[in-house]
The first five atom37 places (N, CA, C, CB, O) and aatype in JSON, in Angstrom:
{
  "aatype": [12, 0, 19, 11, 15, 10, 9, 6, 16, 0, 8, 9, 3, 5, 0, 10, 11, 15, 8, 2, 4, 1, 0, 2, 11, 2, 8, 1, 9, 10, 11, 7, 0, 11, 1, 10, 11, 19, 1, 11, 7, 10, 7, 17, 9, 13, 18, 4, 6, 6, 4, 0, 9, 11, 9, 9, 3, 1, 3, 9, 0, 11, 10, 16, 11, 10, 1, 12, 10, 6, 14, 6, 5, 6, 14, 2, 6, 8],
  "atom_mask": [
    [1, 1, 1, 1, 1],
    [1, 1, 1, 1, 1],
    [1, 1, 1, 1, 1],
    [1, 1, 1, 1, 1],
    [1, 1, 1, 1, 1],
    [1, 1, 1, 1, 1],
    [1, 1, 1, 1, 1],
    [1, 1, 1, 1, 1],
    [1, 1, 1, 1, 1],
    [1, 1, 1, 1, 1],
    [1, 1, 1, 1, 1],
    [1, 1, 1, 1, 1],
    [1, 1, 1, 1, 1],
    [1, 1, 1, 1, 1],
    [1, 1, 1, 1, 1],
    [1, 1, 1, 1, 1],
    [1, 1, 1, 1, 1],
    [1, 1, 1, 1, 1],
    [1, 1, 1, 1, 1],
    [1, 1, 1, 1, 1],
    [1, 1, 1, 1, 1],
    [1, 1, 1, 1, 1],
    [1, 1, 1, 1, 1],
    [1, 1, 1, 1, 1],
    [1, 1, 1, 1, 1],
    [1, 1, 1, 1, 1],
    [1, 1, 1, 1, 1],
    [1, 1, 1, 1, 1],
    [1, 1, 1, 1, 1],
    [1, 1, 1, 1, 1],
    [1, 1, 1, 1, 1],
    [1, 1, 1, 0, 1],
    [1, 1, 1, 1, 1],
    [1, 1, 1, 1, 1],
    [1, 1, 1, 1, 1],
    [1, 1, 1, 1, 1],
    [1, 1, 1, 1, 1],
    [1, 1, 1, 1, 1],
    [1, 1, 1, 1, 1],
    [1, 1, 1, 1, 1],
    [1, 1, 1, 0, 1],
    [1, 1, 1, 1, 1],
    [1, 1, 1, 0, 1],
    [1, 1, 1, 1, 1],
    [1, 1, 1, 1, 1],
    [1, 1, 1, 1, 1],
    [1, 1, 1, 1, 1],
    [1, 1, 1, 1, 1],
    [1, 1, 1, 1, 1],
    [1, 1, 1, 1, 1],
    [1, 1, 1, 1, 1],
    [1, 1, 1, 1, 1],
    [1, 1, 1, 1, 1],
    [1, 1, 1, 1, 1],
    [1, 1, 1, 1, 1],
    [1, 1, 1, 1, 1],
    [1, 1, 1, 1, 1],
    [1, 1, 1, 1, 1],
    [1, 1, 1, 1, 1],
    [1, 1, 1, 1, 1],
    [1, 1, 1, 1, 1],
    [1, 1, 1, 1, 1],
    [1, 1, 1, 1, 1],
    [1, 1, 1, 1, 1],
    [1, 1, 1, 1, 1],
    [1, 1, 1, 1, 1],
    [1, 1, 1, 1, 1],
    [1, 1, 1, 1, 1],
    [1, 1, 1, 1, 1],
    [1, 1, 1, 1, 1],
    [1, 1, 1, 1, 1],
    [1, 1, 1, 1, 1],
    [1, 1, 1, 1, 1],
    [1, 1, 1, 1, 1],
    [1, 1, 1, 1, 1],
    [1, 1, 1, 1, 1],
    [1, 1, 1, 1, 1],
    [1, 1, 1, 1, 1]
  ],
  "atom_positions": [
    [[0.85, -1.18, 0.0], [0.0, 0.0, 0.0], [0.89, 1.25, 0.0], [-0.96, 0.0, 1.23], [1.84, 1.34, 0.78]],
    [[0.59, 2.18, -0.86], [1.34, 3.42, -0.94], [1.03, 4.31, 0.26], [1.03, 4.17, -2.24], [-0.1, 4.35, 0.74]],
    [[2.03, 5.01, 0.73], [1.85, 5.93, 1.85], [1.2, 7.2, 1.32], [3.21, 6.25, 2.56], [1.68, 7.8, 0.36]],
    [[0.11, 7.6, 1.94], [-0.62, 8.82, 1.55], [-0.27, 9.94, 2.51], [-2.16, 8.57, 1.53], [0.18, 9.69, 3.63]],
    [[-0.47, 11.16, 2.09], [-0.24, 12.31, 2.94], [-1.42, 13.26, 2.84], [1.07, 13.03, 2.56], [-1.97, 13.47, 1.76]],
    [[-1.8, 13.82, 3.96], [-2.86, 14.82, 3.98], [-2.32, 16.21, 3.64], [-3.54, 14.85, 5.34], [-3.1, 17.13, 3.38]],
    [[-1.02, 16.37, 3.64], [-0.45, 17.71, 3.45], [0.54, 17.79, 2.29], [0.23, 18.15, 4.72], [1.37, 18.7, 2.27]],
    [[0.48, 16.9, 1.35], [1.46, 16.91, 0.27], [1.29, 18.08, -0.69], [1.38, 15.62, -0.5], [2.15, 18.32, -1.54]],
    [[0.2, 18.81, -0.58], [-0.03, 19.94, -1.49], [0.4, 21.28, -0.9], [-1.49, 20.0, -1.87], [0.01, 22.33, -1.4]],
    [[1.2, 21.25, 0.16], [1.67, 22.49, 0.78], [3.19, 22.45, 0.89], [1.03, 22.68, 2.19], [3.78, 21.42, 1.21]],
    [[3.83, 23.59, 0.63], [5.28, 23.71, 0.67], [5.66, 25.11, 1.16], [5.91, 23.42, -0.73], [4.85, 26.03, 1.13]],
    [[6.89, 25.24, 1.62], [7.46, 26.54, 1.92], [8.46, 26.85, 0.82], [8.13, 26.57, 3.36], [9.3, 26.01, 0.49]],
    [[8.38, 28.04, 0.25], [9.35, 28.45, -0.76], [9.64, 29.93, -0.59], [8.84, 28.15, -2.19], [9.2, 30.55, 0.39]],
    [[10.36, 30.51, -1.53], [10.68, 31.94, -1.51], [9.99, 32.62, -2.68], [12.21, 32.17, -1.55], [9.94, 32.1, -3.79]],
    [[9.47, 33.8, -2.4], [8.78, 34.57, -3.44], [9.78, 35.03, -4.5], [8.05, 35.78, -2.83], [10.85, 35.54, -4.18]],
    [[9.41, 34.84, -5.75], [10.26, 35.28, -6.86], [10.05, 36.76, -7.17], [9.98, 34.44, -8.11], [10.91, 37.42, -7.77]],
    [[8.88, 37.28, -6.75], [8.58, 38.7, -6.9], [7.66, 39.09, -5.75], [7.93, 39.02, -8.31], [7.08, 38.23, -5.1]],
    [[7.52, 40.38, -5.5], [6.64, 40.86, -4.44], [5.18, 40.72, -4.85], [6.96, 42.32, -4.08], [4.83, 40.95, -6.01]],
    [[4.34, 40.35, -3.9], [2.91, 40.23, -4.15], [2.16, 40.2, -2.83], [2.59, 38.97, -4.99], [2.78, 40.09, -1.77]],
    [[0.83, 40.29, -2.88], [0.02, 40.29, -1.67], [-0.26, 38.86, -1.2], [-1.29, 41.04, -1.91], [-0.3, 37.92, -1.99]],
    [[-0.45, 38.73, 0.1], [-0.86, 37.48, 0.72], [-2.3, 37.18, 0.33], [-0.7, 37.53, 2.26], [-3.11, 38.11, 0.23]],
    [[-2.63, 35.93, 0.11], [-3.99, 35.55, -0.29], [-4.99, 35.71, 0.86], [-4.0, 34.11, -0.8], [-6.16, 35.97, 0.63]],
    [[-4.52, 35.54, 2.1], [-5.42, 35.61, 3.26], [-5.69, 37.04, 3.7], [-4.84, 34.82, 4.41], [-6.75, 37.33, 4.26]],
    [[-4.74, 37.92, 3.46], [-4.88, 39.3, 3.93], [-4.19, 40.22, 2.93], [-4.27, 39.47, 5.36], [-2.96, 40.25, 2.84]],
    [[-4.98, 40.97, 2.17], [-4.42, 41.83, 1.12], [-3.53, 42.93, 1.68], [-5.53, 42.46, 0.32], [-2.77, 43.55, 0.92]],
    [[-3.59, 43.19, 2.98], [-2.73, 44.19, 3.6], [-1.34, 43.64, 3.93], [-3.38, 44.73, 4.86], [-0.44, 44.39, 4.28]],
    [[-1.18, 42.31, 3.81], [0.12, 41.68, 4.06], [0.84, 41.53, 2.73], [-0.06, 40.29, 4.76], [0.35, 40.88, 1.81]],
    [[1.99, 42.13, 2.64], [2.8, 42.1, 1.42], [3.9, 41.06, 1.58], [3.4, 43.51, 1.1], [4.62, 41.06, 2.58]],
    [[4.03, 40.19, 0.6], [5.12, 39.22, 0.58], [6.2, 39.81, -0.33], [4.64, 37.78, 0.06], [5.98, 39.99, -1.53]],
    [[7.35, 40.13, 0.24], [8.42, 40.75, -0.53], [9.23, 39.71, -1.29], [9.33, 41.56, 0.39], [9.3, 38.55, -0.89]],
    [[9.84, 40.14, -2.37], [10.7, 39.26, -3.16], [11.74, 38.63, -2.25], [11.38, 40.04, -4.32], [12.41, 39.33, -1.48]],
    [[11.89, 37.3, -2.32], [12.87, 36.58, -1.5], [12.36, 36.15, -0.15], [0.0, 0.0, 0.0], [13.03, 35.39, 0.55]],
    [[11.17, 36.62, 0.26], [10.6, 36.25, 1.57], [10.06, 34.82, 1.53], [9.48, 37.24, 1.98], [9.63, 34.33, 0.49]],
    [[10.1, 34.17, 2.69], [9.49, 32.84, 2.8], [7.98, 32.98, 2.72], [9.91, 32.14, 4.13], [7.41, 33.98, 3.17]],
    [[7.34, 31.98, 2.12], [5.88, 31.99, 2.02], [5.38, 30.56, 2.01], [5.42, 32.76, 0.74], [6.11, 29.63, 1.68]],
    [[4.11, 30.39, 2.37], [3.45, 29.09, 2.28], [2.81, 28.99, 0.91], [2.4, 28.91, 3.42], [2.07, 29.89, 0.5]],
    [[3.08, 27.91, 0.21], [2.58, 27.67, -1.14], [1.64, 26.48, -1.07], [3.76, 27.4, -2.16], [2.04, 25.39, -0.67]],
    [[0.37, 26.69, -1.45], [-0.65, 25.64, -1.34], [-1.29, 25.41, -2.7], [-1.72, 26.03, -0.28], [-1.72, 26.35, -3.37]],
    [[-1.35, 24.15, -3.1], [-1.96, 23.79, -4.39], [-3.46, 24.02, -4.32], [-1.66, 22.31, -4.75], [-4.12, 23.61, -3.36]],
    [[-4.0, 24.69, -5.34], [-5.45, 24.87, -5.47], [-5.78, 24.62, -6.93], [-5.92, 26.32, -5.0], [-5.45, 25.42, -7.8]],
    [[-6.44, 23.51, -7.18], [-6.74, 23.13, -8.56], [-5.45, 22.91, -9.31], [0.0, 0.0, 0.0], [-4.6, 22.13, -8.86]],
    [[-5.29, 23.56, -10.44], [-4.07, 23.43, -11.23], [-3.01, 24.46, -10.87], [-4.4, 23.53, -12.69], [-1.89, 24.4, -11.36]],
    [[-3.37, 25.42, -10.02], [-2.44, 26.48, -9.66], [-2.02, 26.44, -8.21], [0.0, 0.0, 0.0], [-2.25, 25.45, -7.5]],
    [[-1.4, 27.52, -7.77], [-0.92, 27.66, -6.4], [-1.42, 28.97, -5.82], [0.62, 27.58, -6.33], [-1.59, 29.95, -6.54]],
    [[-1.65, 28.97, -4.5], [-1.95, 30.21, -3.79], [-0.88, 30.38, -2.71], [-3.4, 30.21, -3.18], [-0.32, 29.4, -2.22]],
    [[-0.62, 31.63, -2.35], [0.51, 31.93, -1.48], [0.08, 32.75, -0.26], [1.59, 32.68, -2.26], [-0.78, 33.62, -0.35]],
    [[0.71, 32.43, 0.88], [0.42, 33.11, 2.14], [1.71, 33.61, 2.77], [-0.33, 32.17, 3.11], [2.75, 32.95, 2.68]],
    [[1.63, 34.78, 3.4], [2.79, 35.35, 4.1], [3.1, 34.5, 5.33], [2.52, 36.84, 4.5], [2.32, 33.64, 5.72]],
    [[4.26, 34.76, 5.94], [4.67, 33.99, 7.12], [3.65, 34.09, 8.26], [6.03, 34.48, 7.62], [3.31, 33.07, 8.87]],
    [[3.15, 35.28, 8.53], [2.2, 35.47, 9.64], [0.94, 34.63, 9.43], [1.83, 36.96, 9.78], [0.51, 33.92, 10.34]],
    [[0.37, 34.7, 8.25], [-0.84, 33.94, 7.96], [-0.54, 32.44, 7.88], [-1.48, 34.42, 6.65], [-1.36, 31.62, 8.29]],
    [[0.64, 32.09, 7.35], [1.03, 30.68, 7.25], [1.09, 30.04, 8.63], [2.4, 30.55, 6.55], [0.62, 28.91, 8.8]],
    [[1.66, 30.74, 9.59], [1.75, 30.19, 10.95], [0.36, 29.94, 11.52], [2.54, 31.15, 11.88], [0.13, 28.91, 12.16]],
    [[-0.57, 30.86, 11.31], [-1.94, 30.67, 11.8], [-2.59, 29.46, 11.13], [-2.78, 31.94, 11.53], [-3.23, 28.65, 11.79]],
    [[-2.41, 29.33, 9.82], [-2.98, 28.2, 9.08], [-2.38, 26.88, 9.57], [-2.75, 28.36, 7.56], [-3.11, 25.92, 9.82]],
    [[-1.06, 26.84, 9.7], [-0.38, 25.62, 10.14], [-0.8, 25.24, 11.55], [1.14, 25.79, 10.07], [-1.07, 24.07, 11.82]],
    [[-0.86, 26.22, 12.46], [-1.29, 25.93, 13.85], [-2.71, 25.37, 13.88], [-1.2, 27.2, 14.71], [-2.98, 24.43, 14.62]],
    [[-3.6, 25.95, 13.09], [-4.99, 25.47, 13.04], [-5.04, 24.04, 12.49], [-5.86, 26.41, 12.16], [-5.8, 23.21, 12.99]],
    [[-4.23, 23.76, 11.48], [-4.21, 22.42, 10.9], [-3.56, 21.4, 11.83], [-3.49, 22.43, 9.57], [-3.98, 20.24, 11.85]],
    [[-2.56, 21.81, 12.6], [-1.96, 20.9, 13.59], [-3.02, 20.5, 14.61], [-0.75, 21.57, 14.3], [-3.11, 19.33, 14.98]],
    [[-3.83, 21.46, 15.06], [-4.9, 21.15, 16.02], [-5.9, 20.18, 15.4], [-5.63, 22.45, 16.46], [-6.35, 19.24, 16.06]],
    [[-6.25, 20.39, 14.14], [-7.2, 19.5, 13.46], [-6.6, 18.11, 13.29], [-7.59, 20.08, 12.08], [-7.29, 17.11, 13.51]],
    [[-5.32, 18.02, 12.89], [-4.67, 16.72, 12.74], [-4.55, 15.99, 14.08], [-3.28, 16.89, 12.12], [-4.7, 14.77, 14.15]],
    [[-4.29, 16.75, 15.15], [-4.22, 16.15, 16.48], [-5.57, 15.53, 16.85], [-3.8, 17.2, 17.53], [-5.62, 14.43, 17.41]],
    [[-6.65, 16.23, 16.55], [-7.98, 15.71, 16.81], [-8.25, 14.47, 15.95], [-9.05, 16.79, 16.55], [-8.81, 13.48, 16.43]],
    [[-7.86, 14.52, 14.68], [-8.04, 13.36, 13.8], [-7.25, 12.16, 14.31], [-7.61, 13.71, 12.37], [-7.69, 11.02, 14.17]],
    [[-6.07, 12.41, 14.91], [-5.2, 11.35, 15.41], [-5.89, 10.51, 16.47], [-3.91, 11.93, 15.96], [-5.52, 9.35, 16.68]],
    [[-6.87, 11.07, 17.15], [-7.6, 10.34, 18.19], [-8.51, 9.28, 17.58], [-8.43, 11.3, 19.04], [-9.03, 8.42, 18.29]],
    [[-8.7, 9.34, 16.26], [-9.53, 8.38, 15.53], [-10.94, 8.26, 16.11], [-8.87, 7.01, 15.53], [-11.52, 7.18, 16.13]],
    [[-11.48, 9.37, 16.57], [-12.84, 9.43, 17.1], [-13.79, 9.87, 15.99], [-12.93, 10.39, 18.31], [-13.55, 10.9, 15.36]],
    [[-14.84, 9.11, 15.72], [-15.81, 9.55, 14.7], [-16.45, 10.87, 15.11], [-16.9, 8.46, 14.47], [-16.73, 11.1, 16.29]],
    [[-16.67, 11.72, 14.12], [-17.35, 12.98, 14.4], [-18.84, 12.72, 14.53], [-17.08, 14.02, 13.29], [-19.41, 11.88, 13.83]],
    [[-19.47, 13.44, 15.44], [-20.91, 13.31, 15.63], [-21.63, 14.05, 14.53], [-21.33, 13.86, 17.01], [-21.35, 15.22, 14.27]],
    [[-22.55, 13.38, 13.87], [-23.36, 14.0, 12.83], [-24.44, 14.85, 13.5], [-24.0, 12.92, 11.89], [-25.0, 14.44, 14.52]],
    [[-24.73, 16.01, 12.95], [-25.84, 16.82, 13.51], [-27.16, 16.04, 13.36], [-25.94, 18.22, 12.8], [-27.37, 15.33, 12.38]],
    [[-28.02, 16.2, 14.35], [-29.31, 15.52, 14.3], [-30.13, 16.05, 13.12], [-30.08, 15.72, 15.64], [-30.28, 17.26, 12.94]],
    [[-30.65, 15.13, 12.34], [-31.51, 15.53, 11.21], [-32.95, 15.47, 11.67], [-31.29, 14.6, 9.95], [-33.35, 14.53, 12.35]],
    [[-33.71, 16.48, 11.31], [-35.12, 16.52, 11.71], [-36.0, 16.23, 10.55], [-35.48, 17.86, 12.31], [-37.23, 16.21, 10.69]]
  ]
}
């Protein structure tokens, strides 16, 4: 069985030119700055370091919860 990854579509790289962060248009990613690169469809979207840390921390919490292998409760249907 091949090993699968839940996060294979995310990488850290350096910006080739200056541009705005996808999460916050007021955050500017300068040329050469580290950024989070996330696959979306056939392209990529980019996040500044500040937003990347928030995204990664939120996903670590979600992965930690998933690690418990507890089924999620479905909302009651009426």
